[in-house]
C-alpha positions, 0 to 999 in steps of 0.5 A, a space after each residue: 539824290 541817291 549815290 550809289 554803286 551796284 556791283 553784281 556777280 555770281 549771286 554776291 550784290 555789293 552796294 556802296 554809298 559815295 562818302 560812306 565807309 559802310 559796304 554792304 555785301 549780300 550772298 546767299 540772301 545774308 547781308 554783311 556790313 564791312 567798314 572800310 579804311 577808305 570811302 567811295 569817292 566822286 573825282 571829277 567824272 570818275 568814280 573811285 572805288 576800294 578795289 581790294 575790299 570789293 575784289 576780295 568780297 568777290 572771292 579773287 585773290 589780290 596782291 600788291 607787287 611792290 617792285 612794279 607798283 601794280 595790283 594784281 587780281 586773279 
C-alpha cells in the first residue's frame, strides 16, 4: 500500500510519503529532494502536512503572526 500525497500547481509537482521526512519537488523536469523537519502523518481520518514547506515550494510567501497565532500565506 502506497501512502503518498501528490500536489500539482503551475508546473510544480510535490510528492510526500506518509511518515517520511523526504519531499520530492519536480519543476522543469528537475527533481529535488528536501529533508523536512516534520513528516506528513495520518491522524484519524486526516492527513497532516508541513504547510510551510509546501507553500514555499509553490512560491508563496509564508509568515507566522505570533500575536494572533496564525499562519499567513500570500
